[in-house]
N, C-alpha and C positions, 0 to 999 in steps of 0.2 A: 188340551188345546181350547183357548178362547173362542167366544162366537164370532170374534172378528176375523179370528185364523180360519174358523171354519168356513165363515161367507167367503174370504178370499182365496182360500183353495179351491172351492167350488167355483170360483170365475176363474180362477185359473185351467180347472179342468174344461169347462166351457171353453175357453179360448184355444186350448190344446186339441180338442175335437174338431173345434172348426177350421182351425189350420189343418188339420187332416182332409177333412172334407174338402177344403179348398184345394189343397195339394195332391188330391189322390182319387177324389171321384170325379168322374165326369158329368159334365153339366145333364140333367135329365130329373124326372119326377122321384129317384131315390134321394139323391142329393139334397133336391128341393123340400122333400118332406122331411128329411133331418135339419136342415137349415131352419125351418117352421118350427121345429121342435125348439130348437135352440133360442128362437127368438121369442118362443113363450114362455121360457125358463128365465129370460133376461127380463121380460117384461113383468113375471112374477115376483121375482126377486128384488124389483125396484119398487113394485107396490108394499110387499112384504116389510119392507124397508120403513115405508111412509104411514102403513095402515096397520094396525094391530087386530084389525078383523080376525076372527077366527078362521073365516074362510077364505081369506087371502093366504093367511098362513097354512093352511091345507093345500091350497093349490100351488103353494112355491114348494112346499115338500115334493110333492107328486112330480112336478115339471122337474125338479132337481134329481129324483129319482130315477126317471127316464135319462136324463143325458147321462148320467152314472153309468146306469146300464149299458148305453151304446157306447161309452168312452172304454168301458172295461171289454167291451166285446173287441176293439180295437187294440187295448194293451195285449190281450191274448192273441192278438195276431203278430204281436211282435212288432207295433210302431213305437219307434223311437219317441224319448220324452217323456214319458210316465215318470211322475217324481215319487220317491218314497213315501214323503209327507202326505200324498194324498190319499193315500191307503186308509187313514181313519176315517175320510170322507166317505169312501168306498164301501166301507166296511158298518158306515152307519146307517147309509142310504138302501143298501142292497139288500139285507135280512128282512128290512120293513120294521126294523125294531124303534120306531120313532117314539120316542120316551115323552111327546106333548102327545102326538096325534096318533098313537097307536100303530099296529101293523100296516094299515093302508090307509090311514085317517078315520074319520068319525064316520064315513060312509061304509066302511067295510071294504074288501076286494073288488 
């Protein structure tokens, strides 16, 4: 998988998760909090594409990891639409074995 494919799949996972929130979760603090997480993930993905500073990259990795964990919970509930090619992204982020930033980034868990 290329870096472009990886980023594209992460964007697709985030969009899928957002659609689940919009379609299945009632308005309220739980949905608002999860949409805020998605917003921060998008913000740092854009920043990381424009700025190679290590701190930006670490933050982008952590926001991606959070979104993948939330999306996986929905996948486990049997929500339709999870695509098999997204599994590589999930398997990269979930165990925290980031080849650049280590298990949880330079700051540790």
